[in-house]
C-alpha positions in Angstrom: -47.7 -14.4 -22.8 -49.0 -13.4 -19.4 -47.5 -15.0 -16.3 -50.0 -16.8 -14.0 -50.5 -15.3 -10.6 -50.5 -17.5 -7.5 -54.0 -17.2 -6.1 -54.8 -17.4 -2.4 -55.6 -20.9 -1.1 -58.6 -21.8 1.0 -56.8 -22.3 4.3 -59.8 -23.7 6.1 -63.4 -24.6 5.3 -65.7 -25.5 8.2 -68.9 -25.9 6.1 -69.2 -29.7 6.6 -72.3 -30.0 4.3 -70.3 -29.1 1.2 -69.3 -31.9 -1.1 -65.9 -30.3 -1.7 -65.1 -30.2 2.0 -63.0 -33.2 3.1 -62.2 -32.9 6.9 -61.9 -29.1 6.8 -60.1 -28.8 3.5 -61.7 -27.6 0.2 -60.9 -29.8 -2.7 -62.4 -27.8 -5.6 -59.9 -26.7 -8.1 -60.9 -23.0 -7.6 -63.8 -21.2 -5.9 -65.7 -18.1 -6.6 -66.6 -15.6 -3.9 -69.4 -13.1 -3.8 -72.8 -11.9 -4.9 -74.2 -8.5 -5.1 -74.9 -8.3 -1.4 -72.7 -10.9 0.4 -69.4 -12.7 0.4 -70.9 -16.2 -0.4 -68.8 -19.1 -1.5 -70.5 -19.5 -4.9 -68.8 -22.9 -5.3 -70.6 -24.4 -2.3 -72.7 -27.4 -3.1 -74.7 -29.1 -0.4 -73.8 -32.8 -0.8 -72.6 -33.9 2.6 -72.4 -37.6 1.6 -70.5 -37.1 -1.7 -66.8 -36.3 -1.8 -66.3 -34.0 -4.8 -63.2 -32.4 -6.1 -59.7 -33.8 -6.3 -57.9 -35.5 -3.4 -54.6 -33.9 -2.5 -55.7 -30.6 -4.1 -56.4 -27.5 -1.9 -58.7 -25.0 -3.5 -57.6 -21.5 -4.5 -59.7 -18.4 -5.0 -60.4 -18.2 -8.7 -62.5 -15.0 -8.6 -63.9 -12.6 -6.1 -66.9 -10.5 -7.0 -66.8 -8.4 -3.9 -65.0 -5.3 -5.1 -65.7 -3.6 -1.7 -63.3 -6.1 0.1 -60.0 -4.6 1.2 -58.3 -7.8 -0.2 -59.8 -7.3 -3.7 -58.0 -5.6 -6.5 -59.6 -5.7 -9.9 -61.8 -8.6 -8.8 -58.8 -10.7 -7.8 -58.2 -11.7 -4.2 -54.9 -10.7 -2.7 -55.3 -12.0 0.8 -52.5 -14.5 1.8 -55.2 -17.2 2.3 -58.9 -17.3 3.1 -61.3 -19.1 5.4 -64.8 -20.2 4.6 -67.5 -20.8 7.2 -71.2 -21.2 7.6 -73.8 -18.4 7.4 -77.4 -19.6 7.7 -77.7 -22.1 4.8 -74.8 -20.7 2.8 -71.0 -20.7 2.9 -69.2 -17.4 3.3 -65.7 -16.0 3.0 -64.9 -15.2 6.6 -61.8 -13.3 5.4 -64.0 -10.7 3.7 -63.2 -7.3 5.1 -65.2 -4.3 3.9 -63.2 -1.3 2.9 
């Protein structure tokens, strides 16, 4: 049996148009970060009038596809916590820091 690792939490999300954002907190169970060229929050869903996710739950980073981030080890995020913010029409991991 493998022990579960505590994943970093989404400390803050300022993307107000996301259905998982409830007053600055992300309420998805887990989020995925990354694409081939950017640190997008792949869990972002533009539904500003819908409250998705689970009240009382703060999201964690389930996976990070940005292997070039200094917080990434084997596609797992090892930052203490992350912040998500807007980038044009997307949501991005602001904690992303290229090696």
